[in-house]
C-alpha positions as CSV (number, residue, x, y, z in Angstrom):
1,M,0.0,0.0,0.0
2,I,2.8,2.4,0.9
3,K,4.8,1.5,-2.1
4,K,1.8,2.1,-4.4
5,A,1.3,5.5,-2.8
6,L,4.9,6.4,-3.2
7,N,4.7,5.4,-6.9
8,Y,1.9,7.8,-7.4
9,V,3.8,10.6,-5.6
10,L,6.8,9.8,-7.8
11,A,4.6,9.8,-10.9
12,Y,3.2,13.2,-10.2
13,A,6.6,14.6,-9.3
14,M,7.9,13.4,-12.7
15,W,4.8,14.8,-14.3
16,I,5.4,18.3,-12.8
17,F,9.1,18.0,-13.9
18,T,8.1,17.2,-17.5
19,L,5.6,20.1,-17.5
20,L,8.3,22.5,-16.4
21,L,10.6,21.1,-19.1
22,E,7.8,21.7,-21.7
23,L,7.3,25.3,-20.4
24,W,11.0,25.8,-20.6
25,F,11.1,24.6,-24.2
26,I,8.2,26.9,-25.1
27,V,10.0,30.0,-23.6
28,I,13.3,29.2,-25.4
29,S,11.6,28.4,-28.7
30,L,9.6,31.6,-28.5
31,Q,12.8,33.6,-28.1
32,D,14.2,31.7,-31.1
33,F,11.1,32.5,-33.1
34,Q,11.3,36.2,-32.2
35,G,15.1,36.3,-32.8
36,I,15.0,34.7,-36.1
37,F,12.2,37.1,-37.3
38,S,14.0,40.0,-35.9
39,A,17.3,39.1,-37.5
40,F,16.1,38.1,-41.0
41,Y,12.6,39.4,-41.6
42,I,11.8,42.7,-39.9
43,R,14.8,44.8,-40.9
44,G,13.4,48.2,-39.9
45,S,9.9,47.8,-41.4
46,D,7.0,48.7,-39.1
47,Q,4.5,46.7,-41.1
48,R,6.7,43.6,-40.8
49,A,7.1,44.2,-37.1
50,Q,3.3,44.1,-36.7
51,Q,3.1,41.0,-38.8
52,V,5.7,39.3,-36.6
53,G,3.6,40.3,-33.5
54,F,0.7,38.5,-35.1
55,Y,2.9,35.4,-35.9
56,V,4.2,35.4,-32.3
57,A,0.6,35.4,-31.0
58,I,-0.3,32.5,-33.2
59,Y,2.8,30.6,-32.1
60,V,2.0,31.2,-28.5
61,I,-1.6,29.9,-29.0
62,I,-0.4,26.8,-30.8
63,M,2.3,26.0,-28.3
64,G,-0.2,26.6,-25.5
65,L,-2.7,24.1,-27.0
66,L,0.1,21.6,-27.5
67,W,1.1,22.1,-23.9
68,V,-2.4,21.3,-22.7
69,V,-2.4,18.1,-24.8
70,L,1.0,17.1,-23.4
71,I,-0.3,17.7,-19.8
72,T,-3.2,15.3,-20.4
73,V,-1.1,12.7,-22.2
74,T,1.8,12.7,-19.7
75,E,-0.5,12.6,-16.7
76,E,-2.3,9.5,-18.0
77,L,1.0,7.9,-19.1
78,F,2.7,8.4,-15.7
79,R,-0.4,7.3,-13.7
80,T,-0.6,4.1,-15.7
81,G,3.2,3.6,-15.3
82,A,2.8,3.9,-11.6
83,Q,0.2,1.1,-11.7
84,K,2.2,-1.2,-14.0
85,G,5.6,-0.6,-12.5
86,D,7.4,0.9,-15.5
87,L,7.2,4.5,-14.5
88,F,10.9,5.4,-15.1
89,R,10.8,4.0,-18.7
90,R,7.7,6.1,-19.4
91,F,9.4,9.1,-17.9
92,A,12.5,8.7,-20.0
93,K,10.3,8.2,-23.1
94,I,8.8,11.7,-22.6
95,A,11.8,13.6,-20.9
96,G,14.5,12.3,-23.4
97,P,13.0,14.0,-26.5
98,E,12.1,17.0,-24.4
99,F,15.8,17.5,-23.4
100,L,16.8,17.1,-27.1
101,F,14.3,19.7,-28.2
102,I,15.5,22.0,-25.5
103,F,19.1,21.4,-26.6
104,L,18.2,22.3,-30.2
105,A,16.3,25.4,-29.2
106,D,19.1,26.5,-26.8
107,L,21.7,25.9,-29.6
108,V,19.7,28.2,-31.9
109,L,19.3,30.8,-29.1
110,L,23.1,30.7,-28.4
111,W,23.7,31.3,-32.1
112,L,21.3,34.2,-32.2
113,Q,22.5,35.9,-29.1
114,S,26.2,35.7,-29.4
115,P,27.5,35.0,-32.9
116,G,31.2,35.0,-32.2
117,G,31.8,35.2,-28.4
118,Y,30.6,32.0,-26.8
119,D,30.7,31.5,-23.0
120,W,32.0,28.2,-21.8
121,F,29.2,27.8,-19.3
122,R,26.6,27.9,-22.1
123,W,28.4,25.1,-23.8
124,L,28.4,23.2,-20.6
125,I,24.6,23.6,-20.3
126,L,24.2,22.5,-24.0
127,G,26.4,19.5,-23.4
128,G,24.3,18.6,-20.3
129,E,21.0,18.9,-22.2
130,L,22.4,16.7,-25.0
131,L,23.9,14.1,-22.7
132,I,20.7,13.8,-20.6
133,G,18.5,13.5,-23.7
134,V,20.6,10.9,-25.3
135,A,21.0,8.9,-22.1
136,L,17.2,8.9,-21.5
137,I,16.5,7.8,-25.1
138,T,19.2,5.1,-24.9
139,F,17.6,3.8,-21.7
140,V,14.2,3.5,-23.4
141,I,15.7,1.7,-26.4
142,R,17.6,-0.7,-24.2
143,Q,14.5,-1.4,-22.1
144,K,12.5,-2.3,-25.2
145,K,15.2,-4.8,-26.2
146,L,15.1,-6.3,-22.7
147,L,11.3,-6.7,-22.5
148,P,10.0,-10.1,-23.4
149,P,7.9,-10.4,-26.5
150,G,4.2,-10.3,-26.2
């Protein structure tokens, strides 16, 4: 009984963690979106700046809707994982790709913000995001190979 309760507590802690990762990706990708438009599209035009404002609003709405879908899917996935005993594999299945998407968005943001002078700490963060994402995805792939057929 206590182990089952702890599994649910762990499932919801992992759920909150993945929700925060998703929000972090949305924030970074929004900065990427605005930075790319600012660097390559606006170029001093007021009309283009207003268009970019509209595009950013659409992007935020779409990402918000995707976030709501992910909230629902991950909650059900983790709750079922707590019941079946494969919670960490399910967590890795969600968090691994999230870390890789954050890595890609952060890499673009680094390129946009400092094209020439790179801080070593930013590279350390990028390396950590890549390493964690690859490790989680590798864990999922190895777990699939270890599972019995059927």
